[in-house]
C-alpha positions, 0 to 999 in steps of 0.5 A: 793914634786915633781911636774910634770908640763905640758905646750905647751911652756916654756921660753926661748925655745918656747914663743908666749906670757905670758904663756911661761914666767910663765912656765919658771919662776915658776919651779925656783920659786917653787924649792926655797920653796921646790917643785922640778919641771919637765916640759913636753913639746912638742918636737918642733925643738927649744926645741930639739936643746936646750936640753942638757944631754938628755936620752931616758926614754920611747918610745910609739909605737904609739902616735896619728899617729906615734912613739914617745920617751920621752927624759929627759934632761935640758935647761936654768936651767929647768928639761924637759921631752920632747915628741919627736914625729916628726909626731906631732911637727916637723913642722915650724911655731909657736907652733899652727900655720903654716907659713901661720898663720893658725892653724894646722888642727890636733892641737886637736890630737897634744895636746892630745898627749902631755897630754897622754904622760904626764899622762903616765909619772905621772902614773908611766910608767917610774918606777923611776920617781914619782910625787906628783902633775900634774900641767897643764897650759891651754887648751894644757895641760888639757888632762893630767888631763883628762887621769889621771881622768880615770886612773884606778890605783894610780895617783897624784893629779891634778891642772889645771891653766887657763891662758886665758879662751878665748882659749879652745881647741874646736874641732869637735865631730869627734875628740872624738873617736880618744882620747881613752876615755870612751864614758861617757867622751863625756857628759855635765859634761866632754868634750862635749861643744855644740856638740863639744869637749873642751880640756879645759872643760875636764880639768876643769871638772875633775881637783882636783883643779882649779887655775887662774892667778889672784884673780879678774879673778877667780871671773870674770870667774864665771860670764856670761860676762867673763865666755866664755861659761863655767861659769856654770861649774866654778860656780859649782866648785868655791869652788875648784877654787883659784886665785894666781897672777902671778909674773915675774922673777925679775933676768931677768927683773931688771933694775939694771942688765939688759944688754939689756938696755942702762943704768942701774938704781935703784929707787934711781938713776932714773936720769939714766932713761933719757938715756934709754928714749933717746935710745928708741926714737932714736931706734923708730925714735921719736923726742928726747925730755926728756920733752915729755910723752912717753907711751909704748905699748908691746902687741898682737894686738887684741881687747881683748887687747883693742888696737883698742881703741887706734887707735880711740884715737891716733891722739887726743893723739898725738895732746895733746903732747904724744909720743907712742912706740909700739911693737906687732903683732896680727890682720892684720887690727890693725897692718896696722892701727898702721903702718899707725899711725906711717907714719902719725905721724913721730916723735911721733909714732914709731911702730914695728910689731913682737916681739923683746926681746931687744926692749921690755926691752928698752921700759920698761926701756925707756918709761915714762908709759906703756898702758895695756887697755885690755877688760879682762886680766887674769893677764898680765905680762906687767904691772908687768915688768913696775912696776919693770922698773918705767914705770907708768902702765895705765891699765883697771880695770880688772883681774890681772891689777886691783890686781897689780896696785894701782890706783892714785886716790886722796886718793892714791896720798895723801897717797903716795902709788899710782903706776899707773892709772886704768880706767873703762869702757874699752871705747876709751872715758875712755882710753882718760881720763885716758892718759889725767889724766896721762899727768896732773900727768906728769907735777907734777914731784915730784908726778911722782917720788913718783909713780915711786919709789912706782912702783919699790918697788912693790912686782912682783916676784914669791916669794909670789906666789910660797908659795901660790902654795906650800900651795895649793899642800900641801893641795891636799896631805893632802886630800889623803886617 
């Protein structure tokens, strides 16, 4: 089976969030169960710089405003088809924002170009390349599904995966005439969304199958509260939708072999974890104390992630005796608020604005707990890494957080199966109660060690999910005439 994945970012070449982790790890997991994957990605400078053994396999005379070429090559063990279109992708900044942190005004065309190139490849524009499945990731890749739907000849089956329904690729209707689609595509059953164009809506409307990144999120998005205005469409397509929980690359996230942490350890040698805690406290200018409960936060600083609730409670939680090690960036007001908290509580709150891969690993290895208080969370990867590293996850009961953490309620504690704490609703008061409960559990060292060992034994790799994807792909192949 041959799969053509389409994505705007891919770890370790280009990453702004969890999407890149998934698109970088899933092809390797699929390969282990018999599905060969090539990934179509934009020719961002970092991608082109990393590409090796590159050959030009196709040229477009015009791809939404300029010539383009498709390069086939390898990077980081991944088979890549890179759309080299300097007028679309050769820019400073991240994939979506300029250096001024504003969206590129032509993002609609930039990612329509990615989809158009991917669809052409899938439809056989290069004779020697044939694919059974096109797997599009999020709104940036959704147009591959749309263009294939309107392709007149044979085509692969299509799967549209939603990583976060809140981001939909919505643009003014003036974009539509430039997309080269029949007028019927701009309709209630197609790309039209309240008079605008929604690239994601098109992908959801036309894909042969839809997946989300956790079973709970697949249910949540059919409701008004979490459907982000697309719940009606998703209810109509519920029979074509499934949730497959994300995994993590357990060769990268492995405390026994991780070269980015201060000391390696296993679930049977948890005593060595204290070395990482001391290293983290030193790095974050926190008071060095093994007895202090150290809570890690690795997150985008946004209201979706619930970090505004922590701002409201952090003074009280520090007074309760907790420490916090924070890494992230996002809304400027939250960045300022956490930086101020670090100044206000020197020795108890450490804050690094931005992203640092080395520090992320150290927080997982040295933090006693990991806080993920999202108001909604399609899957979440931070809590999966936390389980792997024995950092007890404290999560809101939504999406993939609910699917991956076993709450330390009395029954689970008595049965010896708890791996973390869940709380709901997503309010400052509920968050404070959860962290106070965590502090009580912290005092019971035997129970805490059992939770750590349970967490580290949890199945968080891609292996099971890769099998589920392959089963889905095989069902599509079976549906072909």
